[in-house]
Legacy VTK file of the C-alpha trace (Angstrom):
# vtk DataFile Version 3.0
C-alpha trace
ASCII
DATASET POLYDATA
POINTS 86 float
88.713 171.864 208.881
87.154 172.043 205.428
83.499 171.175 205.267
83.067 168.123 203.054
79.345 167.476 203.365
76.793 170.091 202.226
73.416 168.385 202.704
70.479 169.830 200.791
67.228 170.460 202.645
64.297 169.275 200.540
60.634 170.036 201.097
58.036 167.714 199.622
54.531 169.126 199.296
51.345 167.148 198.823
47.601 167.595 199.101
45.105 165.289 200.784
42.187 163.777 198.889
39.268 166.071 198.071
36.302 165.481 200.401
33.211 167.420 201.524
34.494 170.424 203.505
32.458 169.448 206.577
34.308 166.107 206.713
37.757 167.594 206.141
38.270 168.805 209.743
39.374 165.299 210.742
41.623 164.676 207.724
45.215 163.893 208.672
48.345 164.131 206.561
50.247 160.909 205.801
52.819 159.773 208.385
55.854 162.068 208.439
54.012 165.013 206.877
52.948 168.175 208.687
49.594 169.823 207.956
50.085 173.459 206.857
46.391 174.268 206.458
43.896 174.207 209.300
40.177 173.999 209.991
38.427 172.591 206.911
41.412 173.204 204.640
41.307 174.877 201.237
38.146 174.763 199.087
40.039 174.383 195.795
38.870 171.009 194.483
35.905 168.908 193.454
34.863 165.442 194.551
32.542 163.070 192.713
29.606 160.910 193.720
28.291 158.178 191.497
24.527 157.751 191.691
23.272 154.898 189.523
23.971 156.114 185.978
25.156 159.641 186.833
28.315 161.072 188.327
27.777 164.276 190.282
30.544 166.759 191.010
30.610 168.866 194.192
32.995 171.542 195.498
35.183 170.130 198.248
38.151 170.845 200.483
41.609 169.374 200.990
44.614 170.013 203.194
48.149 170.872 202.173
50.948 168.904 203.835
54.731 169.251 203.821
57.621 166.959 204.688
61.192 168.157 205.170
64.212 165.958 204.800
67.929 166.322 204.256
69.459 164.880 201.138
73.110 164.003 201.760
75.328 165.826 199.297
79.041 166.552 199.101
80.364 170.099 198.944
81.993 171.252 195.703
85.332 169.521 195.110
84.383 166.447 197.161
82.794 163.199 196.035
82.023 159.609 196.921
80.155 158.092 199.868
82.561 159.736 202.339
82.825 163.056 200.458
86.581 162.705 199.991
88.591 165.636 198.618
90.973 165.734 195.670
LINES 1 87
86 0 1 2 3 4 5 6 7 8 9 10 11 12 13 14 15 16 17 18 19 20 21 22 23 24 25 26 27 28 29 30 31 32 33 34 35 36 37 38 39 40 41 42 43 44 45 46 47 48 49 50 51 52 53 54 55 56 57 58 59 60 61 62 63 64 65 66 67 68 69 70 71 72 73 74 75 76 77 78 79 80 81 82 83 84 85
C-alpha cells in the first residue's frame, strides 16, 4: 500500500511575558504549550514600571514554551482532502 498522507510535524515556540525573575518561578505556559525552561527562566528581557511621570526599566526573566502539532499534508503525487492519487 502506497502511503498517501505525509503529515508535517510543526513546532511553535513562544516566550512568556517578562516579569521580575523572583516572580517567574510560578509562570505557566499557555494551555497546550510545554515549558522548556525551568526555575526562574531566562534573564534575557526587560520589564517596565511606570512611576508617576517616569517609566523605569528593570532586567527580568521569561520562560520559553513549545507546542507540537501535526499538519495534515499529502505525500508527493497525491492531493485533495483524501490525498487521492493520479
